[in-house]
Backbone bond lengths (Angstrom), bond angles and torsions (degrees), N, CA, C in turn:
res aa  C-N    CA-C-N  psi(-1)  N-CA   C-N-CA  omega(-1)  CA-C   N-CA-C  phi
1 X - - - 1.451 - - 1.524 110.71 -
2 X 1.339 115.78 -43.74 1.453 120.63 -179.23 1.532 110.46 -62.40
3 X 1.337 117.32 -42.17 1.458 121.71 179.47 1.518 110.50 -65.66
4 X 1.329 117.20 -42.23 1.457 121.06 179.37 1.524 110.30 -62.08
5 X 1.329 117.16 -43.69 1.456 121.18 178.77 1.523 110.20 -60.83
6 X 1.315 115.96 -44.17 1.460 119.64 -178.88 1.524 111.10 -63.69
7 X 1.328 117.13 -41.16 1.461 120.57 -177.98 1.522 112.42 -67.98
8 X 1.317 117.87 -27.32 1.459 119.46 -178.38 1.518 112.85 -100.74
9 X 1.307 117.19 -42.14 1.465 120.05 -175.17 1.516 112.64 -79.47
10 X 1.312 117.51 -40.91 1.463 120.00 -174.83 1.531 111.78 -61.47
11 X 1.340 120.24 -46.19 1.462 117.99 177.61 1.533 112.92 -61.65
12 X 1.312 117.77 -38.24 1.462 120.23 178.50 1.518 110.95 -64.31
13 X 1.320 115.92 -44.16 1.463 120.73 178.16 1.524 109.42 -64.02
14 X 1.313 116.99 -42.61 1.467 120.89 -178.94 1.524 111.16 -60.25
15 X 1.314 117.10 -42.64 1.458 120.05 179.47 1.525 111.27 -63.31
16 X 1.322 116.84 -42.63 1.466 120.24 178.33 1.519 111.05 -64.75
17 X 1.306 116.28 -42.00 1.460 120.96 -178.88 1.519 110.58 -66.63
18 X 1.315 116.75 -37.67 1.457 120.89 178.65 1.522 110.23 -55.09
19 X 1.338 116.22 -42.77 1.460 118.84 -178.76 1.516 111.69 -64.23
20 X 1.325 118.23 -35.99 1.459 120.63 178.82 1.520 111.37 -76.35
21 X 1.311 116.81 -43.35 1.463 120.77 -177.91 1.523 110.55 -58.59
22 X 1.327 116.61 -41.52 1.447 119.50 -174.71 1.519 113.58 -100.15
23 X 1.329 118.13 7.20 1.463 119.79 179.50 1.518 111.18 -59.14
24 X 1.309 117.59 -40.12 1.452 121.23 179.41 1.514 112.67 -68.44
25 X 1.311 117.37 -22.69 1.453 121.73 -179.95 1.515 112.25 -86.96
26 X 1.306 116.54 -8.33 1.452 119.50 -174.68 1.516 112.19 -59.23
27 X 1.319 117.53 -33.43 1.451 119.89 -179.70 1.521 110.36 -59.09
28 X 1.315 117.68 -50.11 1.458 121.03 -179.73 1.525 110.61 -63.53
29 X 1.294 117.63 -32.86 1.457 122.67 179.49 1.524 110.46 -67.85
30 X 1.309 116.52 -52.27 1.466 120.45 -178.70 1.523 112.12 -71.86
31 X 1.321 116.97 -29.63 1.459 121.83 -175.15 1.521 113.62 -91.31
32 X 1.316 117.85 -4.56 1.462 120.65 -173.53 1.524 112.24 -82.05
33 X 1.320 115.11 145.67 1.461 120.37 177.11 1.522 112.41 -58.22
34 X 1.327 116.83 -28.90 1.461 120.28 178.31 1.526 112.35 -104.62
35 X 1.322 116.71 16.15 1.458 121.52 176.59 1.524 111.24 -80.96
36 X 1.310 116.83 174.50 1.466 120.30 -173.98 1.530 114.56 -67.30
37 X 1.318 118.37 -31.99 1.468 120.64 -177.20 1.529 110.28 -69.66
38 X 1.313 116.52 -50.59 1.467 119.83 -177.75 1.528 111.24 -73.51
39 X 1.310 117.63 -33.93 1.467 120.10 175.11 1.526 109.73 -58.82
40 X 1.319 115.77 -43.91 1.466 119.52 178.59 1.528 111.16 -69.01
41 X 1.329 117.39 -34.84 1.464 120.46 178.22 1.529 110.58 -63.85
42 X 1.314 117.17 -40.60 1.472 120.39 178.10 1.533 110.72 -60.95
43 X 1.326 115.60 -44.80 1.471 119.72 179.34 1.527 110.54 -63.79
44 X 1.323 116.72 -39.28 1.467 120.66 179.27 1.528 110.77 -64.19
45 X 1.319 116.83 -40.48 1.464 119.89 178.08 1.522 111.21 -63.73
46 X 1.316 117.07 -39.93 1.467 120.61 179.33 1.526 111.48 -65.85
47 X 1.331 116.40 -38.73 1.469 120.13 -178.33 1.525 112.59 -85.39
48 X 1.334 116.50 -19.21 1.460 120.32 -176.13 1.515 113.11 77.53
49 X 1.325 117.58 14.03 1.464 122.45 -176.60 1.529 110.53 -112.41
50 X 1.316 116.67 114.22 1.464 122.22 -178.44 1.528 112.59 -78.92
51 X 1.320 118.20 -21.32 1.477 121.67 -171.91 1.533 114.44 -51.23
52 X 1.338 120.09 -43.59 1.470 118.56 -179.87 1.534 114.05 -61.93
53 X 1.325 117.28 -20.96 1.466 120.02 -179.29 1.520 112.75 -79.56
54 X 1.311 116.88 -22.86 1.461 120.32 -173.14 1.519 113.12 -66.42
55 X 1.322 117.99 -23.00 1.467 120.06 178.75 1.524 111.90 -66.74
56 X 1.327 117.62 -20.77 1.463 121.47 -176.90 1.529 112.74 -83.91
57 X 1.332 117.20 -4.99 1.472 120.33 -177.03 1.524 110.43 -130.90
58 X 1.329 117.13 156.34 1.468 119.78 175.73 1.537 110.50 -64.45
59 X 1.315 116.04 154.97 1.467 121.62 -179.64 1.527 111.56 -55.11
60 X 1.319 117.06 -36.59 1.470 120.49 -178.10 1.529 112.39 -65.27
61 X 1.329 117.72 -17.70 1.465 121.54 -178.22 1.528 113.46 -105.55
62 X 1.322 117.29 3.40 1.462 120.04 -178.65 1.522 112.09 -59.28
63 X 1.333 117.27 -43.59 1.469 120.40 -177.02 1.527 111.24 -60.75
64 X 1.320 116.92 -39.22 1.470 120.00 178.44 1.526 110.64 -62.40
65 X 1.321 116.61 -45.52 1.464 120.19 -179.34 1.527 110.27 -65.83
66 X 1.320 117.37 -41.07 1.469 120.61 177.97 1.529 110.85 -61.93
67 X 1.337 117.25 -41.35 1.468 121.46 179.47 1.529 110.81 -65.00
68 X 1.331 116.23 -48.88 1.466 120.14 -179.95 1.528 109.98 -61.68
69 X 1.315 116.93 -42.34 1.467 121.31 -179.87 1.531 110.48 -60.08
70 X 1.335 116.81 -46.92 1.470 120.87 179.80 1.531 110.66 -61.74
71 X 1.329 116.83 -42.98 1.469 120.78 178.05 1.529 110.88 -62.12
72 X 1.311 116.18 -43.57 1.465 121.13 -178.87 1.531 110.22 -62.84
73 X 1.322 117.42 -41.93 1.469 119.73 178.57 1.530 111.10 -58.94
74 X 1.325 116.93 -38.07 1.468 120.77 178.88 1.531 111.68 -69.34
75 X 1.323 116.17 -46.55 1.467 121.50 -175.74 1.523 111.54 -67.85
76 X 1.329 118.24 -36.36 1.474 121.51 -176.08 1.524 112.01 -60.55
77 X 1.317 118.31 -22.15 1.467 121.78 -177.98 1.532 112.77 -74.33
78 X 1.325 117.25 -16.25 1.466 120.97 -172.34 1.524 113.62 -72.46
79 X 1.323 116.95 -44.32 1.466 120.55 -179.35 1.525 108.88 -170.03
80 X 1.322 115.92 169.50 1.472 119.49 176.99 1.523 110.84 -63.30
81 X 1.325 116.71 -38.46 1.467 120.36 178.81 1.521 109.84 -64.98
82 X 1.322 116.29 -45.89 1.468 120.17 178.87 1.528 110.54 -62.01
83 X 1.324 115.91 -39.80 1.468 120.61 178.51 1.527 110.52 -60.16
84 X 1.322 116.39 -46.60 1.471 120.67 -179.65 1.533 111.00 -62.13
85 X 1.318 116.74 -47.06 1.470 120.75 -178.68 1.525 110.31 -64.88
86 X 1.320 117.14 -43.19 1.467 120.88 179.96 1.523 110.89 -63.79
87 X 1.327 116.96 -43.57 1.467 120.50 178.87 1.525 110.55 -60.15
88 X 1.327 116.45 -44.82 1.469 120.13 179.36 1.526 111.07 -61.21
89 X 1.330 116.37 -36.65 1.470 120.26 177.90 1.534 110.44 -64.11
90 X 1.319 116.72 -44.39 1.469 119.72 177.40 1.522 110.34 -62.32
91 X 1.324 116.97 -47.46 1.467 120.16 -178.74 1.527 110.45 -57.74
92 X 1.317 116.31 -47.40 1.470 120.38 -178.42 1.521 111.59 -63.50
93 X 1.322 116.33 -45.19 1.467 119.75 -179.63 1.520 110.84 -63.27
94 X 1.312 116.68 -47.20 1.462 121.48 -178.70 1.525 111.35 -61.12
95 X 1.321 116.83 -48.19 1.465 120.38 -178.92 1.526 110.56 -66.89
96 X 1.324 117.33 -40.63 1.469 119.90 179.78 1.529 111.18 -61.13
97 X 1.318 117.18 -45.16 1.469 120.86 179.05 1.528 110.13 -65.97
98 X 1.318 116.55 -41.74 1.469 120.56 178.10 1.524 110.71 -60.79
99 X 1.319 117.01 -48.73 1.472 121.05 -178.68 1.529 110.59 -63.21
100 X 1.316 117.47 -40.05 1.467 120.49 178.50 1.524 110.38 -61.09
101 X 1.332 116.85 -35.91 1.469 119.91 179.54 1.522 111.64 -67.15
102 X 1.335 116.68 -21.36 1.463 121.94 176.68 1.525 111.77 -92.43
103 X 1.330 116.00 -2.10 1.456 119.80 -176.98 1.516 112.39 76.05
104 X 1.324 116.60 22.74 1.464 121.44 -177.27 1.527 109.97 -114.04
105 X 1.319 116.88 150.17 1.466 119.58 179.60 1.527 111.74 -75.82
106 X 1.308 115.10 153.32 1.460 121.01 172.70 1.519 106.78 -97.32
107 X 1.311 116.38 121.46 1.466 120.96 -177.23 1.523 111.66 -117.99
108 X 1.310 115.91 21.03 1.456 120.20 178.65 1.518 112.31 102.38
109 X 1.315 114.65 166.94 1.460 121.68 179.04 1.527 108.23 -82.33
110 X 1.315 115.53 133.77 1.466 121.71 -179.21 1.529 110.01 -93.50
111 X 1.322 117.06 151.24 1.469 119.63 179.56 1.528 112.70 -67.72
112 X 1.300 114.93 161.70 1.469 120.78 175.60 1.519 110.34 -67.94
113 X 1.336 114.73 158.62 1.456 120.47 172.78 1.510 115.63 84.82
114 X 1.316 118.12 10.30 1.460 120.15 -178.13 1.524 113.31 -117.48
115 X 1.311 117.49 11.13 1.460 120.52 179.54 1.519 108.95 -75.75
116 X 1.308 115.63 134.45 1.458 121.68 178.69 1.529 109.43 -56.06
117 X 1.327 117.70 134.73 1.467 120.61 179.94 1.533 113.20 -56.92
118 X 1.316 117.69 -32.01 1.459 120.46 177.71 1.517 112.01 -64.66
119 X 1.332 116.26 -38.83 1.461 119.97 177.72 1.526 110.96 -70.53
120 X 1.314 116.36 -37.39 1.465 119.60 175.98 1.525 109.94 -62.45
121 X 1.327 116.50 -40.14 1.467 120.74 178.32 1.526 110.89 -65.54
122 X 1.329 116.84 -37.14 1.469 120.49 178.17 1.527 110.48 -64.54
123 X 1.329 116.46 -44.39 1.465 120.00 177.18 1.527 111.05 -63.52
124 X 1.326 116.51 -42.55 1.468 120.55 179.47 1.523 110.94 -61.89
125 X 1.326 116.94 -39.24 1.468 120.46 178.99 1.526 110.65 -61.50
126 X 1.326 116.81 -41.20 1.468 119.69 177.24 1.526 111.10 -65.53
127 X 1.315 116.22 -40.69 1.466 120.64 -179.03 1.522 112.32 -65.60
128 X 1.340 116.27 -44.75 1.465 118.91 -174.96 1.526 114.06 -96.58
129 X 1.322 117.28 -1.84 1.460 120.77 177.43 1.516 114.44 71.68
130 X 1.318 117.14 18.92 1.467 121.65 -177.71 1.528 110.16 -118.79
131 X 1.321 117.55 107.24 1.457 122.32 -177.75 1.526 113.03 -98.45
132 X 1.321 118.38 -20.70 1.468 121.41 -171.69 1.529 113.81 -57.47
133 X 1.310 117.32 -43.51 1.475 120.03 -178.86 1.530 110.71 -64.67
134 X 1.321 116.68 -43.66 1.465 120.92 178.59 1.519 110.77 -60.77
135 X 1.328 116.89 -48.35 1.466 121.03 179.90 1.524 110.42 -61.31
136 X 1.317 117.14 -42.26 1.468 120.15 179.73 1.528 111.16 -62.82
137 X 1.331 117.07 -42.46 1.469 120.11 179.76 1.524 112.08 -65.75
138 X 1.322 116.79 -45.13 1.468 120.45 179.54 1.523 109.98 -65.87
139 X 1.326 116.68 -43.36 1.467 120.98 179.20 1.521 110.60 -59.53
140 X 1.329 116.14 -44.09 1.469 120.30 179.21 1.531 110.91 -61.58
141 X 1.326 117.25 -43.36 1.467 120.59 -179.89 1.525 111.22 -63.90
142 X 1.316 116.39 -41.76 1.464 119.96 178.95 1.519 110.24 -65.58
143 X 1.320 116.17 -46.94 1.465 119.74 179.34 1.529 110.90 -59.41
144 X 1.319 116.84 -45.45 1.464 119.98 178.92 1.522 111.29 -62.22
145 X 1.327 116.75 -39.85 1.464 120.53 178.39 1.517 112.31 -63.03
146 X 1.313 116.79 -42.38 1.469 120.69 178.25 1.520 109.93 -65.53
147 X 1.310 116.70 -49.80 1.474 120.35 -177.55 1.534 111.69 -61.35
148 X 1.308 117.15 -44.02 1.469 120.63 -179.58 1.530 110.71 -60.16
149 X 1.321 116.66 -48.50 1.466 120.35 -179.15 1.529 111.55 -67.13
150 X 1.314 116.53 -36.97 1.463 120.98 177.07 1.529 110.19 -60.89
151 X 1.321 116.69 -50.40 1.471 120.53 -177.43 1.530 111.50 -63.93
152 X 1.323 117.36 -38.35 1.468 119.92 176.86 1.523 110.53 -62.69
153 X 1.328 116.42 -45.64 1.469 120.06 179.41 1.525 110.92 -66.05
154 X 1.316 117.09 -40.12 1.466 121.20 -179.62 1.531 110.91 -64.09
155 X 1.330 117.10 -43.98 1.478 120.63 178.14 1.527 110.63 -62.44
156 X 1.311 117.06 -46.49 1.466 121.12 -178.73 1.525 111.22 -66.81
157 X 1.314 116.89 -33.74 1.462 121.30 -179.43 1.529 111.29 -61.99
158 X 1.324 116.73 -35.93 1.465 121.28 -178.10 1.528 111.72 -62.47
159 X 1.338 116.98 -23.27 1.470 120.38 -178.16 1.528 112.47 -115.11
160 X 1.310 117.48 6.91 1.461 122.03 -171.31 1.519 114.52 -59.65
161 X 1.317 118.29 -31.52 1.466 120.93 -176.27 1.525 113.10 -93.40
162 X 1.315 118.12 5.41 1.467 121.05 -177.78 1.527 112.88 -79.69
163 X 1.324 117.36 -28.84 1.469 120.68 178.03 1.524 108.91 -164.89
164 X 1.317 115.18 166.43 1.467 119.51 177.20 1.513 111.64 -61.86
165 X 1.344 116.76 -42.68 1.462 120.29 179.86 1.527 111.78 -62.47
166 X 1.333 116.40 -43.68 1.466 119.83 179.44 1.526 110.68 -68.70
167 X 1.314 116.36 -34.53 1.462 120.26 176.50 1.521 111.44 -65.31
168 X 1.333 116.15 -43.47 1.465 119.69 178.28 1.533 111.47 -66.56
169 X 1.328 116.18 -35.46 1.468 119.54 176.01 1.524 109.99 -62.16
170 X 1.342 116.18 -40.98 1.466 119.50 176.39 1.527 110.63 -62.36
171 X 1.319 116.35 -46.96 1.471 119.59 -178.07 1.532 110.22 -60.03
172 X 1.323 117.78 -41.00 1.465 120.54 178.40 1.533 110.72 -61.67
173 X 1.334 116.89 -45.20 1.466 120.40 178.28 1.527 111.37 -67.08
174 X 1.321 116.31 -38.15 1.464 121.66 178.62 1.531 110.11 -62.68
175 X 1.322 116.43 -47.31 1.469 120.71 -179.49 1.533 109.89 -62.21
176 X 1.322 117.38 -42.79 1.457 121.51 177.65 1.535 110.50 -59.01
177 X 1.312 116.77 -45.57 1.465 123.08 179.00 1.529 111.02 -62.56
178 X 1.321 116.48 -50.89 1.470 120.93 -177.22 1.529 111.30 -65.03
179 X 1.315 117.89 -42.09 1.466 119.85 -179.65 1.529 111.50 -66.06
180 X 1.315 116.59 -36.12 1.461 119.78 176.58 1.529 109.73 -63.66
181 X 1.323 116.45 -48.23 1.468 121.13 178.32 1.523 110.02 -60.06
182 X 1.315 116.46 -42.66 1.464 120.93 179.51 1.532 110.57 -59.77
183 X 1.332 116.79 -43.70 1.459 120.50 178.40 1.517 112.51 -65.10
184 X 1.325 116.24 -43.31 1.461 121.17 178.42 1.525 110.06 -63.13
185 X 1.312 116.13 -46.98 1.460 120.60 -179.19 1.525 111.04 -63.64
186 X 1.324 116.74 -42.43 1.463 120.09 178.08 1.517 111.83 -62.33
187 X 1.322 116.55 -41.28 1.460 120.53 179.07 1.522 110.96 -65.99
188 X 1.312 116.63 -36.85 1.463 120.60 179.95 1.517 111.42 -65.93
189 X 1.323 116.34 -19.70 1.459 120.84 177.87 1.512 113.19 -78.71
190 X 1.324 117.26 0.69 1.455 120.35 175.21 1.509 115.03 99.73
191 X 1.317 118.83 7.07 1.454 120.07 177.46 1.514 108.41 -75.37
192 X 1.292 117.12 151.27 1.454 119.39 177.15 1.501 112.22 165.33
193 X 1.314 115.05 -161.30 1.463 125.43 -176.04 1.477 107.98 -54.82
């Protein structure tokens, strides 16, 4: 029974926790030159088709993206410099509108190579249709985090009543342990991005 519960519940919890753990990183992911929004924008510019970009923005903002896209296609023909500037304008506009739809600020386009490996793994799982490795890695990290904090609190607890300093050390480890569990449990409840 315990094994069955672990095989079914742990992956579900891990997926929920992943969304909370990396929610703060989403800005760098969406705003990055090598993130999914700009990667798709580059492909759209090459094909001349704006339609794939519209999924990244609310319906009310589609016309703005279509207008900017059409303008960018015209300007890019003028020179390499114009192409670069026009592309950056599209990227910024697209990401800014996308971020606004999430209720998040636009703080500029981030350089390539800074996307969290966990987010890259999440994107790769969607691309290749394989979620098991991602779930196993996240589950392992969560389990290790719980066990590490538990053992620290347990060790400190054994000496907590010996002195004020040792008691405070226990309380610090206890709070770290409880807050981690609280975050994991909250994420498992479906909170997230």
